C-alpha positions as CSV (number, residue, x, y, z in Angstrom):
1,M,-17.7,23.5,29.8
2,N,-21.6,22.7,29.2
3,L,-22.6,19.3,28.0
4,P,-23.7,19.6,24.8
5,L,-20.4,21.5,23.4
6,G,-18.5,18.8,25.4
7,L,-20.2,15.9,24.1
8,S,-19.3,17.3,20.6
9,L,-15.9,17.9,20.9
10,T,-15.4,14.6,22.4
11,I,-17.1,12.6,19.1
12,A,-14.8,15.5,17.2
13,L,-11.8,14.2,18.9
14,L,-13.1,10.3,18.4
15,I,-13.7,10.9,15.2
16,G,-10.4,12.7,14.2
17,N,-8.5,10.1,15.9
18,G,-9.8,7.0,13.9
19,F,-9.0,9.5,11.0
20,F,-5.1,9.3,12.0
21,V,-5.1,5.7,12.5
22,A,-7.0,4.7,9.2
23,A,-4.8,6.5,7.6
24,E,-1.4,5.3,9.2
25,F,-2.6,1.4,8.5
26,A,-3.9,2.6,5.0
27,L,-0.1,4.1,4.0
28,V,1.4,0.6,5.4
29,A,-0.8,-2.0,4.2
30,A,-1.9,-0.4,0.7
31,K,-0.4,-1.9,-2.7
32,R,1.8,0.9,-4.2
33,H,1.6,-0.6,-7.7
34,R,-2.3,-0.5,-7.3
35,L,-2.4,3.2,-6.4
36,E,0.4,3.6,-9.0
37,R,-1.7,2.6,-12.1
38,A,-5.1,4.4,-10.2
39,A,-2.7,7.8,-10.2
40,A,-1.5,7.2,-13.8
41,Q,-5.3,7.3,-15.1
42,G,-5.6,10.6,-13.2
43,S,-6.8,10.1,-9.9
44,R,-5.4,12.8,-7.5
45,A,-6.1,10.8,-4.3
46,A,-4.4,7.6,-5.3
47,A,-1.2,10.3,-6.5
48,A,-1.4,11.9,-3.0
49,A,-1.4,8.2,-1.6
50,V,1.5,7.2,-3.2
51,S,3.5,10.3,-2.6
52,G,2.5,9.4,1.0
53,I,4.3,6.0,0.9
54,R,7.3,7.7,-0.5
55,E,7.9,9.7,2.3
56,L,6.5,7.0,4.5
57,S,8.5,7.9,7.8
58,L,7.4,11.6,7.8
59,M,3.9,10.2,7.4
60,L,3.8,8.4,10.3
61,A,5.0,10.7,12.2
62,G,1.9,12.8,11.2
63,A,-0.2,10.2,12.1
64,Q,1.3,9.9,15.5
65,L,1.1,13.2,16.0
66,G,-2.5,13.6,15.1
67,I,-3.3,10.4,17.5
68,T,-1.3,12.0,20.1
69,L,-3.2,15.5,20.2
70,C,-6.7,13.7,19.7
71,S,-6.0,11.8,22.9
72,L,-4.9,14.6,24.8
73,G,-7.6,16.2,23.9
74,L,-10.0,13.6,25.1
75,G,-7.9,13.5,28.4
76,V,-8.6,16.9,28.6
77,V,-11.9,17.4,27.4
78,S,-13.9,14.3,27.9
79,E,-12.7,12.6,31.3
80,P,-13.6,16.1,33.3
81,L,-16.7,16.2,31.4
82,I,-18.0,12.9,32.5
83,A,-16.4,12.8,35.7
84,G,-18.1,16.6,36.3
85,S,-21.6,15.4,35.5
86,L,-21.6,11.9,37.0
87,T,-20.3,13.4,40.5
88,P,-23.7,15.4,41.3
89,L,-25.4,11.8,41.0
90,F,-23.3,9.8,43.2
91,H,-23.3,12.4,46.0
92,T,-27.2,12.6,45.5
93,L,-26.8,9.1,46.4
94,G,-25.0,9.3,49.8
95,L,-21.2,9.3,48.8
96,P,-19.2,12.0,50.3
97,E,-17.9,14.4,47.8
98,S,-14.3,13.1,47.5
99,A,-15.7,9.6,47.3
100,A,-18.1,10.5,44.7
101,H,-15.2,12.6,42.7
102,A,-13.1,9.6,42.6
103,V,-16.2,7.0,41.5
104,A,-17.3,9.3,39.0
105,F,-13.6,9.5,37.8
106,V,-13.0,5.7,37.4
107,I,-16.1,5.5,35.6
108,A,-15.3,8.1,32.8
109,L,-12.0,7.2,32.7
110,A,-13.6,3.8,31.4
111,I,-15.7,4.8,29.7
112,V,-13.6,7.2,27.6
113,T,-10.9,4.3,27.7
114,F,-13.4,2.0,25.8
115,L,-14.6,4.6,23.2
116,H,-11.2,5.6,22.4
117,M,-10.2,1.9,21.5
118,V,-13.2,0.9,19.9
119,I,-14.2,4.0,17.8
120,G,-11.0,5.7,17.6
121,E,-8.2,2.9,17.2
122,M,-9.9,-0.9,16.3
123,A,-12.5,0.1,14.5
124,P,-10.8,2.4,11.8
125,K,-7.6,-0.1,11.9
126,S,-10.0,-3.1,10.8
127,W,-11.5,-1.0,7.7
128,A,-8.1,0.4,6.6
129,I,-6.9,-3.2,6.7
130,A,-9.2,-4.6,5.0
131,H,-9.9,-2.3,2.1
132,P,-6.1,-0.4,2.0
133,E,-6.1,0.8,-1.3
134,R,-9.7,2.4,-0.7
135,S,-9.1,3.5,2.9
136,A,-5.7,5.5,1.1
137,T,-7.2,7.4,-1.7
138,I,-10.0,8.4,0.8
139,L,-7.9,9.5,3.3
140,A,-5.0,10.4,1.1
141,L,-5.8,14.1,0.3
142,P,-7.0,15.5,3.9
143,F,-4.3,13.8,5.5
144,R,-1.3,15.2,2.9
145,G,-3.3,18.6,4.1
146,F,-2.6,18.1,7.4
147,T,1.0,17.2,7.0
148,V,2.0,20.1,5.2
149,V,0.5,22.6,7.9
150,V,2.7,20.8,10.2
151,R,5.3,19.6,8.6
152,P,7.9,21.8,10.1
153,I,6.9,20.3,13.2
154,L,7.3,16.7,11.7
155,R,10.4,17.4,10.3
156,L,12.0,18.2,13.8
157,L,10.5,14.9,15.7
158,N,11.6,12.6,13.0
159,G,15.2,14.3,12.8
160,V,15.5,14.2,16.3
161,S,14.2,10.1,16.2
162,N,16.0,9.6,13.3
163,A,19.4,10.7,15.2
164,L,18.5,8.7,18.1
165,L,18.3,5.5,15.8
166,R,21.9,6.1,14.3
167,L,23.1,6.4,18.1
168,V,22.5,2.7,18.3
169,R,23.5,2.0,14.8
170,V,20.2,1.6,13.2
171,R,19.6,3.2,9.6
172,P,16.3,4.8,9.3
173,R,14.1,4.3,6.0
174,D,11.3,6.7,4.4
175,E,10.1,3.4,2.5
176,I,9.0,-0.1,3.7
177,S,11.8,-2.6,2.9
178,R,10.2,-5.5,0.6
179,P,12.1,-8.8,0.2
180,R,13.0,-9.1,-3.5
181,T,15.9,-10.9,-4.0
182,P,16.6,-14.6,-3.4
183,A,18.1,-14.6,-0.4
184,Q,15.9,-12.1,1.7
185,L,13.2,-14.7,0.5
186,Q,14.9,-17.5,1.1
187,H,15.2,-16.1,4.7
188,L,11.6,-15.7,4.8
189,V,10.6,-19.0,3.8
190,E,13.1,-20.3,6.6
191,E,11.2,-18.2,9.5
192,S,8.1,-19.3,8.1
193,R,9.0,-23.0,8.4
194,R,10.6,-22.6,12.0
195,L,7.1,-21.0,13.1
196,K,5.6,-23.5,11.5
197,L,3.5,-21.4,9.1
198,I,4.6,-23.6,6.1
199,E,4.5,-27.3,5.9
200,S,7.9,-29.1,5.1
201,D,6.8,-30.1,1.5
202,E,5.8,-26.5,0.7
203,H,9.5,-25.6,2.4
204,A,11.1,-27.8,-0.1
205,V,9.3,-26.7,-3.3
206,I,10.1,-23.3,-2.7
207,T,13.8,-24.0,-1.3
208,Q,14.3,-25.7,-4.8
209,A,12.8,-23.0,-6.8
210,L,15.1,-20.2,-5.1
211,H,18.1,-22.4,-5.9
212,A,17.0,-23.3,-9.5
213,P,19.7,-23.4,-11.9
214,T,20.6,-20.2,-13.4
215,T,19.7,-21.2,-16.9
216,G,18.8,-18.3,-19.2
217,I,15.1,-17.3,-20.2
218,G,16.2,-17.8,-24.1
219,P,13.8,-20.7,-24.6
220,L,11.0,-18.7,-22.9
221,V,11.0,-15.8,-25.1
222,V,8.2,-15.4,-27.4
223,A,9.8,-14.0,-30.6
224,V,8.6,-10.5,-32.1
225,A,6.9,-11.7,-35.3
226,D,4.3,-13.8,-32.3
227,I,3.5,-10.5,-29.7
228,V,-0.1,-9.7,-30.1
229,G,-0.2,-5.9,-30.2
230,V,-2.1,-2.8,-31.4
231,P,-0.9,0.4,-32.7
232,A,-0.2,3.2,-30.1
233,T,-3.4,5.2,-31.4
234,A,-5.8,2.0,-31.1
235,S,-8.8,3.3,-29.7
236,A,-9.9,1.3,-26.6
237,E,-12.6,-0.4,-28.3
238,E,-10.3,-1.5,-31.0
239,I,-8.0,-2.8,-27.9
240,V,-11.2,-4.9,-26.4
241,E,-12.0,-6.5,-30.0
242,V,-8.0,-7.5,-30.7
243,S,-8.5,-8.9,-26.9
244,A,-11.5,-11.1,-28.0
245,R,-10.3,-12.0,-31.2
246,T,-6.8,-13.3,-29.7
247,G,-7.9,-14.2,-26.2
248,H,-4.8,-12.3,-24.7
249,T,-5.6,-10.0,-21.9
250,R,-2.2,-8.0,-22.0
251,L,-1.4,-6.2,-25.4
252,V,1.7,-4.4,-26.5
253,A,1.0,-1.0,-27.8
254,W,3.2,-0.2,-31.0
255,E,5.3,3.2,-32.0
256,G,5.9,1.8,-35.4
257,D,8.5,-1.0,-34.5
258,R,9.0,0.0,-31.1
259,P,7.3,-0.9,-28.2
260,A,5.2,2.1,-26.2
261,G,4.0,-0.2,-23.3
262,V,1.5,-3.0,-22.5
263,V,-2.2,-2.1,-22.3
264,H,-4.1,-4.3,-20.0
265,V,-7.7,-5.4,-21.7
266,R,-9.2,-4.4,-18.1
267,D,-8.3,-0.5,-18.7
268,A,-9.3,-0.5,-22.3
269,Y,-12.6,-1.8,-21.4
270,L,-13.5,0.4,-18.5
271,A,-12.2,3.4,-20.5
272,H,-14.7,2.5,-23.3
273,R,-17.6,1.9,-20.8
274,R,-17.0,5.2,-19.3
275,G,-16.9,6.7,-23.1
276,A,-13.3,8.1,-22.5
277,A,-11.5,8.6,-25.8
278,R,-8.1,6.9,-24.6
279,S,-5.9,5.6,-27.0
280,A,-3.4,2.7,-26.2
281,R,-0.8,5.0,-25.8
282,E,-2.5,6.5,-23.1
283,L,-3.7,3.4,-21.3
284,A,-0.1,1.6,-21.7
285,Y,2.1,1.1,-18.7
286,R,5.9,0.7,-19.0
287,L,7.4,-2.5,-19.9
288,P,10.5,-3.5,-17.8
289,E,13.2,-4.5,-20.0
290,L,15.4,-7.3,-19.3
291,P,18.8,-8.4,-22.0
292,A,18.7,-11.6,-23.5
293,D,21.3,-13.3,-21.5
294,T,19.4,-12.9,-17.9
295,S,19.0,-16.2,-15.9
296,I,15.5,-17.2,-15.2
297,S,15.7,-16.5,-11.3
298,D,16.9,-13.0,-12.1
299,A,14.3,-12.2,-14.8
300,V,11.8,-13.7,-11.9
301,A,13.5,-11.1,-9.3
302,A,13.2,-8.2,-11.5
303,L,9.6,-8.9,-12.5
304,R,8.5,-8.7,-9.0
305,A,10.5,-5.8,-8.1
306,A,9.1,-3.9,-11.3
307,R,5.7,-5.7,-10.3
308,S,5.0,-6.7,-13.6
309,Q,3.6,-9.8,-15.5
310,L,6.0,-9.4,-18.7
311,A,9.2,-7.9,-19.8
312,L,10.7,-6.8,-23.0
313,V,13.4,-8.9,-23.8
314,R,16.5,-7.0,-25.8
315,T,19.4,-8.3,-27.8
316,G,23.0,-7.3,-27.3
317,D,22.7,-4.6,-29.8
318,G,19.4,-2.9,-28.1
319,A,17.1,-4.3,-30.8
320,P,13.6,-6.0,-29.1
321,A,14.0,-9.9,-29.2
322,G,10.4,-10.4,-27.9
323,L,8.6,-10.7,-24.3
324,V,9.1,-13.1,-21.1
325,F,6.1,-13.4,-19.2
326,L,6.4,-14.4,-15.4
327,D,4.0,-17.0,-15.5
328,D,6.1,-18.8,-17.3
329,L,9.2,-18.1,-15.8
330,L,7.5,-19.2,-12.6
331,T,6.6,-22.4,-14.1
332,R,10.0,-23.4,-15.7
333,L,11.1,-22.8,-11.9
334,L,8.7,-25.1,-10.3
335,V,9.4,-27.7,-13.2
336,T,13.0,-27.5,-12.6
337,A,12.1,-27.7,-9.0
């Protein structure tokens, strides 16, 4: 293989390795709710990233397959190329041919390893961790295309690895399990304290908050009559005007007397700036719903699970009772603590 072609293949393999490393870390580090919001606004790349997170185990297998292929390619192409180019140089300096080849091979191995670690691993990993949502959306479509092509191989490899895990009584998961319940959070707090990641006073406050009395959310519910909202047909400009007049950044979109969702003024402002004719109904995202007898701690857990700042509270007969806000719930927990 001639030198220009070999160098071109080496650069391509390094870029490919970096692509798969960045895609792997982006899917793990990205905040799913942010990607889901971008997907709801019409981003195909964000939708592809969300689909990748939903089958994370298979996507990570695809990233590992791509990394392995690129690494093998560097070993097959780049190391012999560099070693073959350096061997004559050392031979002309007086080294025997076998010694010249050995020295050239060691230097070639060091060069390829350095380039592989820095360009193919560390740099893309750092970029993906620093900008997870951006990197996930940039890489999602080509990465999903790769996984579609090699999906039969990935399913075979994933099936074998899952079978091995089940042999040692480990249950495979397709998505990352994030702590949501008070018991899971308490375990995290205890581990953080044991590892000296939080101070004793912080540990005490968080622990007391997690073990707060199971009082109901009733006193914290904002009644329907006091809810600031807009009709579901309101334009982005009208939403911005209502927000500026009332000082509320989140407005309920009403379909008659039924809430269709909640609109954040940021989304309305961006739509207005772009000149997009989008109504409150189109900009709204779904409100999680809670029974009126829900406890404060359960409400916090539910809102965290839904990644929402507020929830619609319904009475026993299903009628809307009002809204409850995560800030108010957390404040009550900390005051109780």
